C-alpha positions as CSV (number, residue, x, y, z in Angstrom):
1,M,-90.8,5.4,129.1
2,S,-90.8,2.1,127.1
3,F,-93.3,-0.6,126.5
4,L,-91.4,-3.4,128.3
5,D,-94.5,-5.1,129.8
6,I,-97.4,-5.5,127.4
7,L,-100.7,-6.9,128.5
8,V,-103.3,-8.5,126.2
9,P,-106.6,-9.4,128.0
10,V,-108.2,-12.3,126.0
11,I,-111.8,-13.4,126.1
12,S,-111.7,-15.3,122.8
13,V,-108.3,-16.4,121.3
14,T,-109.8,-16.2,117.8
15,E,-111.4,-12.8,118.1
16,D,-108.5,-11.3,120.0
17,E,-105.8,-12.5,117.6
18,P,-105.3,-9.0,116.1
19,A,-104.5,-7.7,119.6
20,L,-102.0,-10.4,120.2
21,L,-100.4,-9.7,116.8
22,A,-100.2,-5.9,117.5
23,A,-98.7,-6.5,120.9
24,E,-96.0,-8.7,119.4
25,T,-95.3,-6.0,116.8
26,V,-94.8,-3.4,119.6
27,A,-92.7,-5.8,121.7
28,S,-90.4,-6.5,118.7
29,F,-89.2,-2.8,118.6
30,A,-89.7,-2.0,122.3
31,K,-87.8,-5.1,123.3
32,G,-90.7,-5.9,125.7
33,G,-92.6,-8.9,126.7
34,V,-96.2,-9.9,126.0
35,T,-98.5,-11.4,128.6
36,A,-101.8,-12.9,127.4
37,L,-104.3,-12.8,130.2
38,L,-107.0,-15.4,129.4
39,L,-110.2,-14.3,131.2
40,E,-112.6,-16.9,132.4
41,V,-115.7,-14.8,133.0
42,Q,-117.9,-16.9,135.2
43,P,-121.6,-16.9,134.4
44,D,-123.5,-14.9,137.1
45,P,-127.2,-15.1,137.7
46,T,-127.2,-11.3,138.2
47,Y,-126.1,-10.8,134.6
48,T,-128.3,-13.4,132.9
49,Y,-132.0,-13.7,132.1
50,E,-134.0,-14.8,135.1
51,A,-135.3,-17.9,133.4
52,A,-131.8,-19.1,132.7
53,T,-130.9,-19.3,136.4
54,I,-133.1,-22.2,137.2
55,G,-132.8,-26.0,136.7
56,T,-131.0,-27.6,133.8
57,M,-130.8,-24.3,131.8
58,W,-128.4,-22.9,134.4
59,E,-126.4,-26.0,134.4
60,E,-126.2,-25.9,130.6
61,I,-124.9,-22.3,130.7
62,L,-122.2,-23.3,133.2
63,N,-121.1,-26.3,131.1
64,R,-121.0,-24.3,127.9
65,A,-118.9,-21.6,129.6
66,Q,-116.4,-24.1,131.0
67,S,-116.2,-25.9,127.6
68,Q,-115.5,-22.6,125.8
69,F,-112.8,-21.6,128.3
70,A,-111.1,-25.0,128.0
71,E,-111.1,-24.6,124.2
72,D,-109.6,-21.1,124.4
73,K,-107.0,-22.3,126.9
74,A,-105.9,-25.0,124.5
75,L,-105.7,-22.6,121.6
76,L,-103.7,-20.1,123.7
77,D,-101.3,-22.8,124.9
78,K,-100.7,-23.9,121.4
79,R,-100.1,-20.4,120.2
80,A,-97.7,-19.7,123.1
81,A,-95.6,-22.7,122.1
82,T,-94.6,-20.9,118.9
83,H,-94.8,-17.2,119.9
84,P,-92.7,-15.2,122.3
85,M,-95.3,-14.7,125.0
86,T,-96.3,-15.7,128.5
87,T,-99.8,-16.7,129.5
88,R,-101.9,-16.3,132.7
89,E,-105.5,-17.0,133.6
90,L,-108.0,-15.1,135.6
91,S,-111.3,-16.4,136.7
92,I,-113.7,-13.6,137.5
93,L,-117.3,-12.7,137.9
94,P,-118.7,-10.0,135.5
95,G,-119.3,-7.5,138.3
96,A,-115.6,-7.5,139.2
97,L,-114.3,-7.4,135.6
98,E,-113.8,-3.6,135.3
99,R,-112.0,-3.4,138.7
100,E,-109.8,-6.4,138.2
101,L,-108.8,-5.5,134.6
102,A,-107.9,-2.0,135.7
103,A,-105.7,-3.4,138.4
104,E,-104.0,-5.8,135.9
105,A,-103.4,-2.9,133.4
106,R,-101.8,-0.8,136.1
107,R,-99.0,-3.4,136.4
108,A,-98.2,-3.2,132.7
109,D,-96.8,-0.4,130.4
110,L,-99.4,-0.9,127.7
111,T,-102.7,-2.8,127.4
112,V,-103.7,-3.9,123.9
113,L,-107.4,-4.6,123.1
114,V,-109.3,-5.4,119.9
115,R,-112.4,-3.3,119.3
116,P,-115.7,-4.7,118.0
117,G,-116.2,-4.6,114.3
118,G,-119.7,-3.3,114.3
119,S,-121.7,-1.4,116.9
120,F,-120.1,0.3,119.8
121,V,-118.5,-1.8,122.5
122,E,-121.1,-3.9,124.3
123,G,-121.2,-6.3,127.2
124,M,-117.9,-7.5,128.6
125,R,-115.8,-5.6,126.0
126,Q,-117.3,-2.3,127.1
127,T,-116.4,-3.2,130.7
128,M,-112.8,-4.2,129.6
129,Y,-112.3,-0.9,127.8
130,E,-113.6,1.2,130.6
131,G,-111.4,-0.6,133.2
132,A,-108.2,-0.4,131.1
133,L,-108.7,3.1,129.8
134,F,-110.2,4.9,132.8
135,G,-109.0,2.8,135.7
136,S,-105.4,2.0,135.0
137,G,-103.5,5.3,134.4
138,R,-101.8,3.5,131.5
139,P,-102.1,3.8,127.7
140,V,-104.3,1.5,125.8
141,L,-103.7,0.4,122.2
142,V,-107.0,-0.4,120.4
143,V,-106.8,-2.3,117.1
144,P,-109.5,-3.0,114.5
145,P,-110.7,-6.6,114.3
146,T,-109.3,-6.8,110.8
147,W,-105.8,-5.6,111.6
148,K,-103.0,-7.6,110.1
149,P,-99.3,-7.5,110.9
150,G,-97.5,-4.7,109.2
151,Q,-96.4,-1.1,109.8
152,L,-97.4,0.2,113.3
153,G,-96.3,3.5,114.5
154,R,-94.1,4.5,111.5
155,N,-96.6,7.2,110.3
156,V,-98.3,8.7,113.3
157,V,-101.2,11.2,113.6
158,V,-101.5,12.9,117.0
159,A,-104.9,14.4,117.7
160,W,-104.4,17.6,119.7
161,N,-107.2,19.7,121.3
162,G,-105.2,21.2,124.2
163,K,-106.9,19.0,126.9
164,R,-105.3,17.1,129.7
165,E,-106.0,13.7,128.1
166,A,-104.4,14.8,124.8
167,A,-101.3,15.9,126.7
168,R,-101.2,12.5,128.5
169,A,-101.5,10.6,125.2
170,L,-98.8,12.7,123.6
171,A,-96.4,11.8,126.4
172,D,-97.4,8.1,126.5
173,A,-96.8,7.8,122.8
174,A,-93.1,8.6,123.1
175,P,-91.9,5.0,122.2
176,F,-93.8,5.3,118.9
177,L,-93.0,8.9,118.1
178,E,-89.3,8.5,118.7
179,R,-89.0,5.9,116.0
180,A,-91.6,7.2,113.6
181,D,-90.7,8.2,110.0
182,A,-93.5,10.8,110.0
183,V,-95.5,12.5,112.8
184,T,-98.4,14.9,112.1
185,V,-100.1,16.9,114.9
186,V,-103.7,17.4,113.9
187,T,-106.2,19.9,115.4
188,V,-109.8,19.7,114.3
189,G,-111.7,23.0,114.4
190,A,-110.8,26.0,116.4
191,V,-110.5,24.4,119.8
192,E,-107.4,26.4,120.8
193,P,-105.4,29.4,119.7
194,R,-103.8,28.6,116.3
195,D,-100.3,29.0,117.8
196,A,-100.9,26.2,120.3
197,I,-100.4,23.4,117.7
198,T,-97.2,25.1,116.6
199,D,-96.0,25.0,120.2
200,V,-96.7,21.3,120.3
201,V,-94.6,20.7,117.2
202,A,-91.8,22.8,118.8
203,H,-92.1,20.8,122.0
204,L,-91.6,17.6,120.0
205,A,-88.7,19.1,118.1
206,R,-86.9,19.7,121.4
207,R,-87.2,16.0,122.1
208,G,-85.7,15.2,118.7
209,I,-89.0,14.3,117.1
210,K,-89.7,16.1,113.7
211,A,-93.4,16.7,113.2
212,Q,-95.7,18.9,111.1
213,A,-98.9,20.6,112.1
214,R,-102.3,20.4,110.4
215,L,-105.3,22.5,111.2
216,I,-108.5,21.0,109.6
217,D,-112.2,21.7,109.6
218,D,-114.6,19.0,110.5
219,A,-116.9,20.1,107.6
220,G,-119.9,19.1,109.7
221,A,-118.8,15.5,109.7
222,G,-117.8,15.4,113.4
223,E,-114.4,15.6,115.0
224,A,-113.7,11.8,115.0
225,D,-114.7,11.3,111.4
226,A,-112.7,14.3,110.2
227,L,-109.6,13.0,112.1
228,M,-109.9,9.6,110.5
229,V,-110.3,11.1,107.0
230,E,-107.2,13.1,107.6
231,A,-105.3,10.1,108.9
232,A,-106.3,8.1,105.9
233,A,-105.2,10.9,103.6
234,L,-101.8,10.9,105.3
235,N,-101.6,7.1,105.1
236,A,-101.1,7.0,108.8
237,D,-100.8,3.6,110.6
238,L,-101.5,4.9,114.1
239,V,-103.6,7.7,115.7
240,V,-102.7,9.0,119.1
241,M,-105.5,10.6,121.0
242,G,-106.9,11.3,124.5
243,G,-109.6,9.0,125.8
244,Y,-112.5,11.1,127.1
245,G,-115.2,10.0,129.4
246,R,-117.8,11.4,131.7
247,S,-119.0,10.0,135.1
248,R,-122.5,8.7,135.4
249,F,-123.7,7.3,138.7
250,R,-120.0,6.6,139.6
251,E,-119.5,4.7,136.4
252,F,-117.4,5.9,133.5
253,V,-118.9,6.0,130.0
254,F,-117.2,7.1,126.9
255,G,-117.5,10.7,125.6
256,G,-118.7,11.3,122.0
257,V,-115.4,11.6,120.2
258,T,-113.9,8.5,122.0
259,R,-117.0,6.5,121.2
260,E,-117.1,7.4,117.6
261,A,-113.3,6.7,117.2
262,I,-113.5,3.3,118.8
263,T,-116.6,2.4,116.8
264,S,-115.3,3.3,113.4
265,A,-111.5,3.8,113.4
266,P,-110.0,1.7,110.5
267,L,-106.5,1.8,112.1
268,P,-105.0,1.4,115.5
269,L,-105.6,4.0,118.2
270,L,-103.2,4.7,121.1
271,M,-105.4,6.2,123.8
272,S,-104.7,7.7,127.2
273,H,-106.9,9.1,130.0
């Protein structure tokens, strides 16, 4: 597997710049191509306050949305003129965003998204993550809003808990692991027999990937926090982990570890479900 086709869904060119930069970084070593998909999310009365759907207020909302999209399109066109990327546009209603983004992500090898800088994913961004992570069957690279171009995937921490999602993430991370200078497989707490993590390291060795194993205690801080502390101590520039969710009324919501990681991770995450 290689990341030949990299998708970056964009709802704000300024806010999503870190995702575009990370996608270009991956494309540079994977010899892939970057497609920026500019999303024109149409205002929908169902997703707005009732008072805003009548009279001139609704017209104002429509005009503001159209103006913002035109501004972002101009910014993206200007960027595309000096960067190796292609651009497309998708006009969509909020209710179809998750389904349509999942379909777009299925046609790419990797989807790159920027996470919010504060509270957990809200509004359209939550829908984007859920569609790409749970609906595509493809890996998702999540980058912090402050990420700057630099090392990405040279010093990798792989979170291992023995679950299906962790195994999927391990396999999807191959393009990073095969070129990494350092790979550390980390298990937080006693989630599996201690020999299991050694078996994962041996599995990677048979694929020509030299890795070391680390068993750590969460010390009451929580699995995600303990993982990020360990990644920081190892000077990692990428964490590979499974993306966990649970179904609620036929809708996916993030499980605790996934939610905590996306909320607070100070470095890029490669996630698979």
